[in-house]
C-alpha positions as CSV (number, residue, x, y, z in Angstrom):
1,X,26.0,156.4,-2.7
2,X,29.0,157.8,-4.6
3,X,28.4,161.3,-3.2
4,X,28.3,159.9,0.3
5,X,31.7,158.2,-0.2
6,X,33.2,161.4,-1.7
7,X,31.7,163.4,1.1
8,X,33.2,161.1,3.7
9,X,36.6,161.3,2.0
10,X,36.5,165.1,1.8
11,X,35.5,165.4,5.5
12,X,38.3,163.0,6.5
13,X,40.8,165.0,4.6
14,X,39.6,168.2,6.1
15,X,39.7,166.8,9.6
16,X,43.2,165.5,9.0
17,X,44.3,169.0,7.9
18,X,42.8,170.6,11.0
19,X,44.4,168.1,13.3
20,X,47.7,168.7,11.6
21,X,47.6,172.2,13.1
22,X,47.3,170.7,16.6
23,X,50.6,168.9,16.4
24,X,53.9,170.2,17.9
25,X,55.8,172.7,15.8
26,X,59.5,172.9,15.1
27,X,60.8,176.4,15.8
28,X,64.2,178.0,14.8
29,X,65.9,180.9,16.6
30,X,68.0,183.3,14.5
31,X,69.6,186.7,14.7
32,X,70.1,186.8,18.5
33,X,73.2,188.8,19.6
34,X,74.4,189.0,23.2
35,X,75.9,192.2,24.7
36,X,79.5,190.8,24.3
37,X,79.0,190.1,20.6
38,X,78.4,186.4,21.0
39,X,75.4,184.8,19.2
40,X,72.7,182.3,20.0
41,X,71.1,180.0,17.4
42,X,69.2,176.8,17.3
43,X,66.0,175.0,17.1
44,X,63.4,173.1,19.2
45,X,60.0,171.5,19.0
46,X,57.2,173.1,21.1
47,X,53.8,171.4,21.8
48,X,51.4,174.1,23.0
49,X,48.8,171.5,23.9
50,X,51.1,170.1,26.6
51,X,53.3,173.2,27.1
52,X,56.4,171.1,26.5
53,X,59.7,171.5,24.7
54,X,61.7,168.7,23.0
55,X,64.4,168.1,20.3
56,X,66.4,171.0,21.7
57,X,69.6,172.0,19.9
58,X,71.2,175.4,20.6
59,X,74.7,176.7,20.2
60,X,76.1,179.9,21.6
61,X,79.3,181.5,20.4
62,X,82.0,183.4,22.4
63,X,81.9,187.2,22.2
64,X,84.8,189.5,21.8
65,X,84.7,191.4,25.1
66,X,87.3,190.7,27.8
67,X,86.0,188.2,30.3
68,X,83.2,187.2,28.0
69,X,81.3,183.9,28.2
70,X,82.8,181.2,26.1
71,X,79.6,179.8,24.7
72,X,78.1,176.3,24.9
73,X,75.9,173.7,23.3
74,X,72.4,173.3,24.9
75,X,70.2,170.2,24.4
76,X,68.6,169.9,27.9
77,X,65.9,171.8,29.8
78,X,67.2,173.2,33.1
79,X,66.0,170.7,35.8
80,X,66.3,173.1,38.7
81,X,63.1,173.6,40.7
82,X,63.4,177.4,40.4
83,X,63.7,177.2,36.6
84,X,60.8,176.5,34.4
85,X,59.9,176.6,30.7
86,X,56.6,177.5,29.2
87,X,55.1,179.1,26.0
88,X,57.0,182.4,26.6
89,X,60.2,181.2,28.3
90,X,62.8,178.5,27.4
91,X,65.4,177.7,30.1
92,X,68.3,175.4,29.2
93,X,71.3,174.0,30.9
94,X,74.6,172.7,29.6
95,X,77.5,170.9,31.3
96,X,77.6,169.7,34.9
97,X,78.9,170.5,38.3
98,X,80.5,173.9,38.8
99,X,81.1,174.3,35.0
100,X,77.4,174.1,34.2
101,X,75.9,177.0,32.3
102,X,72.3,178.3,31.8
103,X,70.6,179.9,28.8
104,X,67.3,181.6,29.3
105,X,65.3,182.9,26.3
106,X,62.1,185.0,26.4
107,X,59.5,185.3,23.6
108,X,57.4,188.4,23.1
109,X,54.3,186.3,22.7
110,X,53.2,182.7,23.5
111,X,54.3,180.0,21.1
112,X,51.4,178.1,19.6
113,X,50.9,175.0,17.5
114,X,49.8,177.3,14.6
115,X,53.4,178.5,14.2
116,X,54.4,182.0,13.1
117,X,57.2,184.4,14.0
118,X,57.8,185.8,17.5
119,X,60.6,188.1,18.6
120,X,63.0,187.5,21.4
121,X,62.8,190.0,24.2
122,X,65.4,191.2,26.7
123,X,63.2,191.0,29.9
124,X,59.6,190.6,31.1
125,X,57.6,192.0,34.0
126,X,58.2,188.8,36.1
127,X,62.0,189.7,36.2
128,X,63.2,187.1,33.8
129,X,65.9,188.1,31.3
130,X,67.2,186.7,28.0
131,X,70.7,185.8,29.3
132,X,73.4,183.2,29.4
133,X,75.8,182.5,32.3
134,X,77.8,180.1,34.4
135,X,75.7,178.6,37.2
136,X,76.5,179.5,40.8
137,X,75.5,176.0,42.0
138,X,76.2,172.6,40.6
139,X,73.7,172.0,37.7
140,X,72.0,175.4,38.1
141,X,69.6,173.9,40.6
142,X,69.1,177.0,42.8
143,X,67.7,179.1,40.0
144,X,70.5,181.6,39.7
145,X,73.5,182.1,37.5
146,X,76.4,184.3,38.2
147,X,76.3,187.8,36.9
148,X,78.5,189.5,34.3
149,X,81.4,189.2,33.7
150,X,80.7,185.4,33.9
151,X,77.4,186.0,32.1
152,X,75.9,188.0,29.4
153,X,72.5,189.4,28.3
154,X,70.6,190.1,25.1
155,X,71.9,193.0,23.2
156,X,69.8,192.9,20.0
157,X,67.3,191.2,17.9
158,X,66.4,187.6,17.5
159,X,63.4,185.9,16.2
160,X,61.8,182.5,16.7
161,X,60.0,181.3,13.6
162,X,58.1,178.1,13.0
163,X,59.6,175.8,10.4
164,X,57.0,175.4,7.6
165,X,55.2,172.1,7.1
166,X,54.2,172.1,3.5
167,X,52.5,168.7,3.8
168,X,49.9,170.1,6.2
169,X,49.1,172.9,3.8
170,X,48.6,170.5,0.9
171,X,46.4,168.4,3.1
172,X,44.3,171.3,4.1
173,X,44.0,172.5,0.5
174,X,43.0,169.1,-0.8
175,X,40.4,168.8,2.0
176,X,38.9,172.2,1.0
177,X,38.9,171.3,-2.7
178,X,37.1,168.0,-1.8
179,X,34.4,169.8,0.3
180,X,34.0,172.4,-2.5
181,X,33.5,169.7,-5.1
182,X,31.0,167.9,-3.0
183,X,29.0,171.1,-2.4
184,X,29.0,171.9,-6.1
185,X,27.8,168.4,-6.9
186,X,25.0,168.6,-4.4
187,X,23.8,172.0,-5.9
188,X,23.8,170.5,-9.4
189,X,21.7,167.5,-8.3
């Protein structure tokens, strides 16, 4: 009877650890420099199960080139019908009306609920680019932003890394220890 209870507890702990991997992951973007010297940094939560972003918090800084983009704070997905976000693309908007701006970030691989590190890329085969610019329509609803000098593109680097969840690791480890102890007890009996 005692071994059945221990076995149930161990399996419940292991199942909990495995489902912890299926939860949305917080990601942080660092090291991204635009062609005018401005930077992009921030974080967001991505749920690969539903292909959705939340808790978005990005800041871009002004560059040093003449006519450069002044930078912005982004907390909202771009609502325009021509814009979309998925596991390899994050499209954000800031401001409103004719002063709205757009930030588009591309990842080299799909984000997953397992976490990891992915690089930011300059462009993809669909024609999307990592870029920031002022929208050419109120709220960026037409899917286009104005070109340089009222916009800028990725110049170098940038990674998006998952923020570690040590609690999930401990839960997995304790589940594995429990299953191992149960197996050892069964062999001894």
